[in-house]
N, C-alpha and C positions, 0 to 999 in steps of 0.2 A: 043853119046852126044845129038843128036837131040831127041832121045827117052827120055833121062833123063830130058831134057828141057820140053818136053811135060808132063812128069809126075809131075814135079814141078808146072807147070801151072795148071794142074788138081787139085793138092792139094790146091793151092792158091784159085782157083775158088770155091772149096768145102768149104774152110774156110770162104770165103766171103759169101757163101750161108748160112752157119751156123750162123755167127756173125751178118749178115746184119739185121735180124729181131729184134735183141736186141739193135742195135745202135740207132734205132729210138726212143727208150724209155730211153736211157741213160740220155739225157738232163732233161726230166721231173722228172726222179727218183732222179737225183742229186739235182734238185730244191726242191723236196719234202724233201729229207734228210737234206738240208740246213735249210729249214723251221722248220723241226722237231728239228734240233739241236738248232735253235734259241729259239723255244718254250721251250725246255728242260732247256736252260740257264735262261729263264724267270721264269720257274717253280722252278729252284734252288734258284733264287733270292727271289721269293715269299715264298719258304720254309724257307729261311734264315730269312726273315722279320717276318714270322709267328713264328719261333722258338724264335727270339729275343723278340717278343711281348709276347709270352707265358712265357719266362723267366722273363721278366719285370713284368708281371701280377703275377707270383708266388712270386716274391720278394715283390711286393706291398701288396699282400695278407698276407705275413709273417709280414711285417711292421705293417699292419693294425691289425693283430692278437695281436701283442705285445702292440700296442697303446690301443686296446680295453681292454686288461688285465690290463694295467696301469690305464685306465679310471675307470674300475671297482674297482680297489684298492683305487683310489682317492675318488670315490663315497662312498665306505665303510668307509674310513677315515672321510669323511664329516659327515656321519651319526653318527660315534662315537663322533666327535667334537660337533655336535648338541646336542647329549645326555649329553655330558660334560657341554655344555653351559646351558642346562636346569637344571642340578644339581647345577651349580654355581649360576644360577639365583634364584633358590629356596633357596640356602644358603644366598644369598644377601638379599632376602625377610625376611628370618628368623632373620638374624642379624639386619636388619633394624627395624623389629618389636621389637626385644629385646632392641635395642637402644632407640626406642620411649618409651618403658616401663621403661627402666632404667632412661631416662631423666625425665619422670613423677615422678618416685620414688625420684629422686634427688630434684625435685621441691618441692614435698611433705615434704621431710626431711628438706629442707632449711626453709620451712614455719613453720614446727614444732619448729625447733631451734629458728627461729626468734620470734615465739609466746612465747616460754618459756623465751627467753632472755628479751622480753618486760615485761613479768610478774615479772621476777626477778628484772629488773631495776626499775619497778614501785614500788615494795616493798621496795627496797633499798632507792629509792627517798623519799618514805613516811616516812621511818625510819629516813632518813637524816633530812627531814623537821620537824619531831616531836622530833628529838633528842633522848635522853635516856628516855624521858617521856613515850614513848610507851613501852619500856622494863620495866620501873619502874611501869607503870600502870598495866602491866600484872603481874609483880612480887609482887607489893605491894597489889595487889588485893587478894593475897593468904590469906587463913584463918588460915594457920598453917605453920610451918617450912617444914613439909613434902610436903604440897601443894606448897610451894614456890619452893622446889627442883624439884617437878614434872613439874611445869610451866616452870622453867628454862630449864630443859632437853627437854621439848616439843618444846620450841622456838629453841633450838640448833638443834634438829632433823629435824624440818621444814627447817631450813636454809641449813643443810647438804643435805637433799633430793633434794632441789632445785638445789643445786650445782651439785649433781650426775646426775640428770635428764638432766641438761644442757650439762654436759660433755658427757653423753651417746648419746644425740641427735647429738652433734658435731661429735662424733666418727661414728655414723650411717651415717651422711651426708658425711664424708670423705671416708667411705667404698664405698658408692654409687658413689661418684665422681670418685674413682679409677676404679670401675667397668665400669662406662661410658667410661672412657678413653680406657679401654681394648676392650670394644665393638666397639668403634670408630676405633681402630686399626684393629680389625677383619673385620669390614666393608670395610676399605680401602684395606686390603689384598684380600678380596673376589672380590671387584670391580676391583682390579688390575688383578687378575687371569681371571676374566670374559673378561676384555679388551684384554688380551693376547690370550685367546681362540677365541674370535671373530676375532682378527687379523689373527690367523691361519686359521680360517674358510674362511675368505675372500681370503687368499692366495690359499687355496684349490679350491675355486670356480673359481678363475682366471686360475688355472692349469686345472681344469675340462673343462673350455671353450676352452683353448688352445688345449687340447686333442680332443675335439669334432670337432674343426676346422681342426686339422691334419687328423682325421679319414675321415672327409668329403672330404678333398683334396685327400687323398689316394684312396677313393672310386671313385672319379672323374677320377683320373689317371688310376685306374683299369678298369673302363668302357671304357676309351679311348684305353687302351691296348687291351681290349676285342674287341673293334670295329676294330682295326688294324688287329687283328687275324682273325676276321670274314671276313674282306675285302680281306685278303690274301686267305682265303678259297674260297671265291667267285671267286677270280682270278684263283685259282687252278682249279675250275670247268670249268671256261671259257676256260682256256688253254687246259684242257682235251677234251673239245668239239672240239676245233680246231684240236687237235691231232687226235681225232677220225675221223675227215673228211680227214686229210692227210693220216692216216693209211689206210683208206678205199680206197683212190685214189692209194696209193702205192700198196696195195694188188691187186687191179684191174690191174695195170700195170704189176706186177709180174706174175699174172695169164695169162695175154695176152702174155707176153714174153714166158711163158711156154706152151702157147696154150691150157690152161685148162679152163673149165668153172668154174666160181666162185661158191662155194658151201657154201655160208654163209646163215644161217637161219636169216630171218628178222622177227622182231616182231613190233607190234605197240600197241596203246592203246586198241584196240579191240581184242588183242591176247586172245585166249581162255584160261580158267583156266587149271592149271595142266600141262602146257607145259614146265615148268622149273623143272630141277632135284632138289631133296632135297639136300641142300648144306652140311649137316653133316650126312652122311649115317649111322653112328654109334650112333646117338642120335636123339630122337624125342621129347625131353623135352623142351617145350617153357615156359620160365619164364616171358616174358613180350611181349605183343602184340603191334601192331602198334596203335598209338593214343595218346591223351593227358594224362599226368600223372605227379605226383610229381617227378621231377628228383632226383635220389638218391645222386647225387654229388652237383648240384646247389641248391637243397632243395626248388625249386619253380616249378610251373606248366609249363611244356614245351611239345612240340610235340615229341613223341618217333617215329622217322622216319622209324623204321623197326621193326623186331621181334628178340628177344633174344633167342638163342638156347643153353641151358646149355650142357656142355661136359667137360671131364677132360682135363687138360693141355696137348697139343700135339696131340689131336684128329684130324684126317684128315678132311680138308675142300676141297670140290670139286667145279668146275665150274658148275653153274646151266645150262649153255648152251654154244654152240660154240660162240666164239667171239675173240676180240682183247683186250689185257691188256692195259688200259689207265694209271692207277696209280698202282705203287707197292712200296709204301713208307709210311712214317709217315704222318698222317693227324690229325689236331687238334681235340681233343675229341675222335676220332676213334682209336688213337694209330696206330700201324702198319696196313696198309690197302691195299686191292687190289680192283680195280674197273675195270670191264669188260664191253666193248661195244658189245652188241649183234646185233646191227643194228636196223633200224627202230625207233630210238629214245630211245631204252631200254638200260639201264645200270643196272648192279647189283653191290652192294657194300658189302664188307666183312671186318668187323672191329674187333679190339681188338686182332689181330693175335699176337702170342707170339714172343718174341725176336728171331731173326734169323728163324722165322717161315714162311716167304714169300718164295715160291718155284718157282715163275715165275718172269719175268722181263717186264718192260714197252716195249710195241711193240710186245710181244709174241702173237702168235695165239694159242688159247686153244680150246679144244673140251669138249663137255658135259661129265661130270663125271670125268674129269681129275683133279688130285690133284694139288691144287694151293697154299695151305697154311696149317697151323696148329693152332688149337684153343689156345688162351692165354687170358691175362687180361691186355693188355697195354692200354694207354690212360685213359679216364674217365670211369673206370670199377671197379666194386666191387667184381668181381669174374670171374673165367674162363667161357667164353661163346663166341659164335659167334653172332655179331650184323649183321644181314642180311637185306639189303635194295633192293628194286626195285624202280628205278627212270624212269619215262617216261618224255622225253623232259626236263630232269634235275630235275624234281620235284618228291619228294618221294611219293609213293602210297602204299596202303596196300599190302604187298607181298603175303598174304595168298591165294588169288584167283589164283595166278600164280604158286603155288606149290602144291595145293590140287588136 
């Protein structure tokens, strides 16, 4: 029994010797894990807000696209309406000119009728004043019976011609008067159509203004959503920096617990070129270098913060060096993304990874050349490729010197 007691005591002492070195680190490790858990919650919240902002931005862009199409249709309709107004205005001018011409014709016809009427009345009045003497003078002046008949027929013909001319002039005047009425009706109709067309044009102009105001409002909301999304991305980077520090502390504690020397390669701004492994071993095709360019998605001049390496969908992506995974999730613009902290302020970013193509998790320690993901075209991408970045103290730098 005494022997058994001594054996148990020896076991307990041995266990104490084994466990004791780790108990001193349990508190700090728990504290780091709690901090990491808190940061992960913040990261999830930031990711949620970023996603909501992206969805809102996409919705606003669609609304703006529809509004722009409607505005273009309104502007085209305004152009058609202006063309119609020009035609109607020309029609009004032609009808007005015709009306002026017809009015003058009517005035001239009335003057002719009035003049003929005056001459006829003057002749009748003279005949009345002179009585039958005038007729007798004409008739009795005949030298023969045949001359008498001729003179009588001539007087009769003159009287008939005067009557016919007067009737013809009156008929001419009445026709012109009718034409004038028709032209006036045409002018009224043309002016009415012009007024209606002008009213439609004014309504279209009002709608055009409304659409322009709506598009400006949507653009402002889109910019605000873009700002929220960028703010969340900055927050994501800041959280990643904090996590990098915590993971570094955690790894040091674990290494101390295991009594092993830390074997993390450190890098800094003065790191010599060519120390990073090529991230896509099966492809060396660079389709876009680091620097300013016209962004294929935004269609404006922006900094391309890394280099694009073209490769088929599913091509293996490897870690450029040893490090700790800071991000292994969706990032605005980058799509599915992995970010690795290599120490000394150096991070590498791997963007546009295909769906279900991330092969590591946040907090994982990875080694140089280890497969971490597969090429895809998620996020703001126009085709399958890897967007590879090198960041020093969180700022993008040209990655080429580090992989050549």
